[in-house]
N, C-alpha and C positions, 0 to 999 in steps of 0.2 A: 945798411939801409933796411934789410929785412928785419933785424931786431927792433928798429924803431917802428916799422909798420905793424909788427906783432904787438908791441906795447900799445900803440895807438888803438889797434883793434880791440885789445883786452879792456882798455879804459872805456871805449865806446860801448862795448857790450855790457860792462858792469853798470855804466850810467843808465843805459836803456832799461835794464832789469830792476835797478834800484829806484828809478823815478816813479812817482805816483802814476796811476793808470792814465789819468787825463792829461798828464804832462809829458808822457812818453813821446808824443808827436813833436813837441817843441825840442826835446833832446835830439830826436832824429833829424829835425829840420836844421838845427844848429850844426850837426855833423855834416849833413849833405851840403849845406851852404858853404861850410868851410872847405870841403873837398872840391866843390864846384868852383869856388873862387880861386883856389890854388891852381886847379886844372886850367881855368880860363886864363889866368895870368901867364902860365907857362905856354899855353896855346898861342896867345897873342904875341909873346916873345918869339916863338918859332915862326909864326906867320910873317912877322915884321922883319925878322933876321934872314940871313942867307944860309945859315947852317943849323943843324938840329941841336936841340938842347938836351944834353946828357944829364940825367938825374942820378944815376947810380950805375956802377960797373962791378961785375963779379968775375974774378979771375978764373974760378973753377965752379963747376956746377955738375948736375947729373948728366947734362948733355953738352958739357964744355962751357966756355966763357959766355956770359950773358950780360945784358944791361937793360936798364929802363931809360928810354930816350924818346924825345918828341920831335919829329920832323913835321913838315907842313901837312902831310896826309894825316898823321896822328892828331895834329892840332885841330884840323877840321872836325874829326870825329869826337875829339874831346869837347869841343864847343857844343856839338849836338847833344852829347851826354849831359853836360853841365846844365844847359838850359832846360831840357826835359826833366832832369832829376829835381831841380828846384821847384818847377811847376807841379811835379807829381807829389812831392812831400807836402807842399802847401795844400793841394787838393785833398790829400788823404785825411786832413784834419776834420773836414766836414763830413766826408764819406764814412770814416770809421766811427764817428760820433754815435751813430745809430747802433753799433755793435758793442759799445762799452758796457752796457747794462748786462748783456747776456754772455760776455766773454771774460775770461779770467785775465788777471794782470800779466801772467806768464804768456798767455796767448797773444796779447797785444804786443808785449815786448819781443816775442819771437818774430812777429810780423814785421815790426820796425827794424829789428836786427837784420832780418833777411833783406829788407828794402835797402838799408845802408850797405850791406854786403854786396848786393847786386850792383849798386852804383859804383862802389870801389873796385869791384872785379872787372866791370866793363872798362873803367879807366885804365886799369893795369893791362888789360887785353890789348888796347890800342897803343900802349907805351912799351910793351915788352918786345924784345928783339926776337924772341922765339924760344924753342926748347922747353925746359922744365917750367920756367916762370910763366910762359904763355899757356901751356897746357894746364898748369895749376890754376891760373886765373880763369881759364875757360871752363874748367870743371866747377870751380867755385861759383861762377856765374850760373851754371846749370842748376846746381843744388839750391842756390838762393832763390831762383825763379820758381823751382819746383815747390819749395816751401811757401812761396807767395801765392801760388795757384791754390794750394791746400788751405787757404784761409777759412773757408767754410767746409771743412773736411767731413762734417756730419752728413753732407749730401753725397749720395752714391755717384752721381754723374760727375761731381768734382773730383772724387778719388779716381775714377776711371780716366778722366781727362789728364790728371796729373801723372798717373802711371804711364799713360800713353806718351805724354811729353817726355818723361824721364827715359823711357826705353829708346825712343827715337833719337834723343840727344846723345845718348851713349853709343848708339850705332854710328852717328856722325863723329863722335869723339874717337872711336876706334880707327876710323879712316884717317883722322888727323895724326894719331899716334903712328900709324903705318907710314904716313908721309914723312914725318920727322925722323923716325927710326931709319928709313931708307936713306935719307940725306946724311944722318949721323954716321951710319955704317960706311958711307963712301967718302966723307970729308972730315970726319972727326968733330964736326959741329952740327948743331941742329937749329941754327938760327935762320931767319929769312934771308940774311945776307949770304949764307952758305949755299943758297939755292942756285945762284949764278954759277958757282964753281961746279956744283953737281950737274947742272944743265949742260955745261961745256964739255963734260966727260961722259955723260950718259944720255940715253934717249929721254928727253924731258917730258914727253906727252903722258906716259903712264902716271908719273908722280903728280903732274899738274891735274890730271883727271881725278886722282885720289883726293887731292886737296879741294877741288871744286865740289866733289860729293860731300866731303866733310863739312866744308863751310856752307854749302848749299842747303844742308839739313837745317842749320840754324837760321839761314835766310828765308826759308820757306820756298825754295826753288822746286818747281814741278819735277818729278812726282813725289818729292819729299815734303810736301806742304801740308799734309793732312793733320798735323798736330795743331796748326793755327786755329781752324774753326772749332776745334774741341776745347783748346786751352783758354781762349779768350772769353767765351761765355761763362766758363767756370770760375775765372779769376775775378777779383774785385776790379772795378773799372780803372782805377789809377794804376793797378798792376798791368792790366791790358794795355794801357796807354804807353807805359815805359817799355813793355816788351815789344809791342807792335811798332811803336814810333822809333825806338832806339835799339833795343837788344838785337833785333833781326839784322840791323845794319852792321853788326860786328861780323856777320857772315860775308857781307859785301866787302868789308874792310879786308878780311882775310884773302878773298879772291884777288883784290887789287894788289895786295902785298906780294902774292905769289906771281901774278902776271907781270909785275914790275921787274922781276928778275930774269925774264925771258929775253934772251938776246937774239936767238935764231928767228929770222923773219918768217920762215916757213912754219915754225911752231906757233909763233904769235898769230899768224894767219888762221891756222886750224883752230887755235883756242878762241879766236874772235868769232869764228863761225859757230863753234859749239855754244859759246855764251849767247850769241845773238839768237840762235834758234831755241835755246833753253828759255831765253827771255820772252820770245814770241809765244811759245806754248804756255809758259807760266802766266803771262799777262792775259792772254785770251781766255784761258781756262778759269783764272781767278775772277775776271770781270763778268763772265757769263754766269758763274755760280753766285756771284754777289747780286746780280740783277734779279735772279729768281728766288733769292733767300727772303724769308719772311720774319726772321729773327734779327733784331737790330744789331746785336754784337757779332753774330755770325756773319752778317752782311759786311760789317766793318773788317772782320778778319779776312774774308775772301778779298776784300778791297786791298788789304795789305799785300796779299799774294800778287794781285794785279800790279801794284806799284813796284814791287820787287822786279816784276817782269819788265816794266818800263825802264828801271835803272839798268837792268841787264842788257836791254836793247841798246841803250846808249853806250854801255861798255863794249858790247860786241862791235858796234859801228866804229868806235874809237880804235879798237885793236886791228880791225880789218883795214881801216884808214892808215894806221901806223905801218902795218905790213906792206901796204901799197905805196908807201912813201908820200901819202897825201896828208900834209901837216894840218891843214884847215879842217878836214873831215875828222881827223883824230881828235883835235882840240874841241871841236863842236860836240862830238859824242861824249867825250870824257867830262867836259864842263857841264853838259846837260845831265849826265848821270850823277855827278857829285852834287850839283845843285838840287836835283830831285831828291837825293838822299836827305839833304837838309830840309827841303820843303815838306817832304812826306812826314818827317819827324814832327813838324809843327802842326800841320792840319790833321794828322791822324791822332796826335795827342789831344788836340782840341775836340775832335769828334768823339773819342772815347770818354773824355770828361763830360761832354754833353749827354752821352748815353748813360753815364753814371748818374747824372742829375735826374734823368727820366726814370731810371730803374729805382732810385731811392724814393721817388714819390709814387710811382705806379706799381712797383714790386713785380714788374714784368718787362720782358724785352720783346714781346710779340707785337708786331706792327698793327695787327688787326684789333688790338685792345685799346688803341690810342685814338688820336684825332683832336684837333682844336686846342692843343697844348700851348700855342703861342699866346692865347689870352691869359693863361694862368702863369706861364713861365716866359715872360717877354724878353728878359735879358739872355736867358739860355737860347731862346729862338733866334735872337739877333746874332749871337756869337756862333751858333751852329750854321747860320746861313753863310757867314764868312768862310767857315771851314768847308761847307758844301760847294760853294762857288770855286774855292781854291782847288779842291780835289777833282773837280770837273775840268780843271785846266782852262778856266774861262778868265779873260782879262777883266779887271786890271789886277789880279792877285797872283801870288807867287807860283802856283802850279802851272800857269800859262807860260811863264818865263822859262822854266827848266825844259818843258816839252818843246818850246819854240827852238831852243838851242839844239836839241836832238834833231828836230826837223831840218834845221839849217844844215847840219852835217849830212843828213841823208840827201837833201836836195842838191848840195854841193857835189856829193858823190855821183848823183845822176847827171848833173850838168857837165861834169868833167869826163863822163864816160868811163869811170873806173868802178869796177865791182857793182855794176848797175843792178844786177839781179838781187843782190843782198840788200841794197838800199831800197829798191822797190818793194821787196818783201817786208822790210821793216816799216816803210811808209804805210802800206796797206794794213799791217797788224796794228800799228799805233793809231791809225785812223779808226779802225774797228773798235779798239779798246776805248778811245775817247768818246765815241758815240754811245757805247753801252754804259760807260760810267755815268753819263748824263741821265740815262734811263734809270740806273740803279739809285742815284742820289736824289733825283726829283721824286722818285717813289718813296725813299726814306723820309725826306723832309716834308713832302706833301701829306703823306698819310699820318705822320706823327704830329705835325704842328698845325696843319691847315684843316679845313672842313669842320665837321661837327663831331663832338665826342662820341666814341663808340662804346664807352663804358661809364658807369657812374663814378669811377675813381677819378676821372679827369676833373670833375667839378671840385674835388677835395684837394687837388694839388695846389702848390704855391711855389714861389721862387726859392731857390736854395740859398744857403748862407753866403756871406761875403767872401770867406776864404776860398770857396770853390769858384766864385765869380772872378776873384783876383787871379787865381791859378789859370783860368781860361783866358783872361785878358792878356797874359804874357805871350803865349804863342799867337794869339789873334793880332797883337800889335806887330809882331815880327812878320806875320803873313802879309799884312798891309805894307810894311816898310819895304820888304823885298819886291812886292808886286808894283809899288808906286815908284821906287827908286832902284830899278834893277841894274842900271849902269854902275852904281856904286857897290851894290851887294855882290855883283858877279866878279869883281876884281880879285878878292882873295881866293875865290874858287878857281879862277883862271890860273893863278900862281900855283895852286895845289895841282891842278891838271897838268900844267907844264912840267912840274917835277915828276909826276906820276907816269906820264906817257912820253916824256921827252920832247914836248912840243915847244913852239915859239910863242912866248907871252905877247910880244909886240904885235905879231900878225893876228893873233886871236882878238886882242883888244881893238885893233884897227877895224876888224870885221864886225865885232859885237857892238861897239860904242854907238855908231849911228843908229842901228836898229833899236837898241835898248833905250837910247835917249828919246827917240820918236815914240816908243811904246810908253815911256814914262809920261811924256807930255799928253798923250792921248788918255792915259789912265787918270791923271790928275784933272784933266779937263772934264772927263766923264763924271768923276765924283763931284766936281764943282757944279756941273749942270744939274745933277741929281739933288744936291744940297739947295741950289737956287730954286728949283721947282718945288721942293718941300717947303721952303720958306714962303714962297708965293701961295702955295696951297693953304698953309696955316693962316696967312693974312686974309685970304679970300673967305675962309671959314670963320674968321674971328667974330664977325657981326651977324652970323647966321646960326640958326638952330640945326644941328646935325642929328639926324635920326638914322637908325639902322633897321633893316628888315631882312627876312630870309631871301636868299637868292631866288630869282624868278625861275620857276620850274616849267616853263613853256605851257602854262595853263593847268598843269597838274597840281592839285592842292593837297595830296596825301603823301607828301615827301617824308621819308624817315632815314635814319642813319644807315640802315641796311642797303640803301641804294647807292652809297658811296663806293668808290673803288676800294677793293681790298688789296693786300699785297700780291695775292695770286693773280687777280684779274688785271692788275696794272701791268704785270710783265707777261701776260698770257701769250703775247706774240712771240716771245723768246722761248716758250716752252718746247717747241718742236726741236730746237737745237739742243736745249738743256736736257731733254729726256735721255739722250744717249750718254750724257755725262753723269747723271744722278740716278739714285734709287729713291723712288717716291713712296711715302707711306701715307695712305689716304684713310681718313676717318669719316665715315658717312658717304653720301652720294650726291652727285650734282642733280640739278633740275632737268628732267627730260624735256626735249623739245615739244613732245606731245601734251605736256601738262599746261593747259591753258590757264587754269586756276590752281597753281601749285600749293600743296600743303607745306607745313613747316619742315625745313630740311636742316640737317647738320652736315657741314662739309669742312674738313680741315685737312691740309696736306703739308707734309714736311719733306724736305729734300736732303738726301745724304750723298755725299761725294762717293762715286764708285771706287775711286782710288783708295779711299779710306779702308775698305774691306781688303783690298790687295795687301796693304801694309799692316793693318791692325789684326786681321783674322789669324795670321800665323802665330803671333806671340800670345794672343788671348788663348788660343788652343794649346800652345806649349805650356803656358802657366796653369791651365786647367789640368793637363796631364801630369805635370809635376806635383800639383796639389793632391791629385788622386793617389799618386805613388807614395807621397809622404804620409797621407792619411792611413794607408795600409800598414805603415810601420808603427802607427800609434795603436798598439794592441791593448794597452792598459796593464800589461803583465810585467812585473819587476824583472823576472828572469830574462825576458826578451831585451829589456833595456840594458841589463848587465852584459848580455851577449853582444849588443851593438858596441858597447864601450871596449870590450875585449877585442872585437874585430878591428876597431879603429887602431888600438895599440899594436895589434899584430901587423896591420898594413903599414903603420909608421916604421916599425922595426924592419920589415922586409925592404921597404923603399930606402931606408938608411943604409942597410947592408949592400944594396945595389948602387949606392951613391947617386940615387935619384932624388934624394931629399936633403 
């Protein structure tokens, strides 16, 4: 199997570098569509069948026997990867078009090679049984995404964000290596399947925590989340979409794989509590920082952290319910978590595509430079409102369905009087997250698309090309399908959850079907009413002259765009909470209350996550010290360089004599 994969990769890379610059996207699209179609076919076979689909087996490997196989959990994540990958490569055609004139053919080829590699490595991550093949795919995924972030490497902030990402991902990688090596040393195997044997003979909690830290780094779990708000603004928007919408879910997949092998009820209970509270802190921290953020892509990055928190809350409730032998709570939590992983991949991909449309026209991601874009980019505005409503978990779209399932689990836990404290804590946290999400995304959509233009660039904007619109339409259609027909969309997710958590499919479907069918009827009726009202409005206006005028200003006639809400003023009420979480950099000063007739002021504020300094400061200082030390060795004298070479040879000889080398 591996020789064929290497041959396919070599042919793909050669084709990407040999193709003309403007045709490289179509070569990449062909490869990604081929990979996605094959992955989707295998995933559907695994979901429809009762047993996993084995693609390849290796009798020996660096960490023992390994194989590539697809079970129902792998199949669900393969479908997520396949859909987002196709949308991403289609979107990239229009986005990268603007860079073709100033980028070399090799630069574009490297970008698309990295994109194809990222797609392939994510697929092999969720198909690998563990050990060497898993770690190799995981590392390949990191390197590919690092190169994708570096697309505009001439910018200093891009290089810094990419380096920050690379360092943190390798810290997480070290934890994964430690976990697999511990399992290998005890069982002779380093696969996920060997974990159950290890857990039965050793204390499972330390290794489980090591894996949670390693996978949590990729997922963006608090406090390991600080790379997301740095990497996403630096990367191209289609790269941000696939990283935020899909790649971080591989961390969730890893945690699910490890937890699935835990047989001890007590250990599962403790792990459930750890994951639940990690989810609460991650979700609340992410959503508060998203609400106060004034950069569009950083806001979306913090929102991804919040959604990882929601998924972890569902998983935590599921494991606590399983440990308490409450099958319904376990299935509600796990179904909600898995469905939210699917949903988040759809609406976050759509949101980053929309942000890319805006950036390509406005050349900025600052909210305070926009306004009134819906008049110039009406299709983008329409598709973005779909994603905005979905991420706010409002009916009748898909975000509401997944969070409803998690709420059902928590309410069932409270109703049955089992683990009430944890269910109540999760209900309060999820309610808080839901409220602040609405604040964050009404701010994003309102300031960007509504109101009056805040800069002259808005008048020069126009709608983007059809490729980007088509790429956005794919996740938008799936958002609507899941939201309007949840009783059908949830069935494969329930089957995956039943396999993952060991729950009862029939009990869960009997509980979900009436609720989701009612939700579907209400959603379809709501859309029908809206469509009917729109038709009646158009007919009523058909024979009339429709005029427009400025919004009434309560008698004030000197209105201007400076009187609109800015990003900072919109979320001002949340600042008191956020101040303790962020470091703010202020440029200028506010208008004093005593200034009855204020002069012109400049006031700009940016927010920086305090946790970022905790994680980033140490390695920045370490790199600085290493650089200073190395520079001292660069004396420019030949005799010094000869001395260094002789010292190295002497050290090698001594270490060889001592059998240390």
